N, C-alpha and C positions, 0 to 999 in steps of 0.2 A: 448535711453538716460537714464542714470542711475540716480536714485534719492537717492542712498545710500550716507550716509554722511561719510566723511573721518574719520577714527578711532580717529585721534588726535583731530579733531573738536568735535566729539561726546563725547569723554572723557572729554574735556574741558567744554563742555556745561553741562554734567551730574555733573562734579565736582563743577561747580558754583552753581548748585541746592543743592548739598549736603552741601556746605559751608553755603549757605543761611539757610538751615534747621538747621544746627548745631548752627547757630547764632539766632535761633528763629525768622527768618525773619527780623532782624534788618537791613540787607542789602539785597536788591533784587538780584537775580541771574543775571539779565541784568546789574546791576551796577557792580557786581563782574567781569563780562566778559569784561567790558570796563576799569576797574580800573587798575592802575599800582601800584606796591609795593608788599611787602611781606604780608603774611596773617596777621601778627601782626600789620603791618602798616594800614591794612584795618579795624582793630578793632576786629579781631577774638581773643576772650579771651582764656585763658588757658582751661577753661571748654569747650568752643566750639571746641577747637583743640582736646580735648579728644573725644568729640562726633564725630568729623570728622574722627579721626583715627579709631574709632569703625565702622563707616559707610563704610569707604574705605576697611577695613578688610572684612566686611560682603559682600559688593557688588563686590569688585574687587579681593579679596583674597590677598591683599597686607598687609604685616606686617610692620608697621612703628615703629621705635624706638623713643619713647617719651622722652628718656633720651638724644637723639642726638640733640644738639643745632641747627644743620642745619635744622631740621624739622620746627623749629619756624621761620626760615628765608626763607622758600619756598614761591614762588609766584605761582599763578594759572598755569602759563605756565610750570614751572619746575615740579610741582606736576603732572600735566596732562601728561607730557612726561614720568614720572616714571610709570604711569598707562599703557601707551601704550607700553612701551619697556619691561615690565616685562615678 
């Protein structure tokens, strides 16, 4: 029996932690995992989005275009999918 976590689930879990860190813990990772809505609807500020983009670049090697309005409308599932499919 394997205890390895599905890559999409692992990415989503790690992403929730990074979002929480970027928000200085204002929203717990567990709450982010169960929440619905875009990052901005969850209360992720523009400064937190910058921190998150930096963290994703460092940890996953993903470059996010901060000038792209679509980035600000991402939800945790769509952003996690980008991390897994890159």
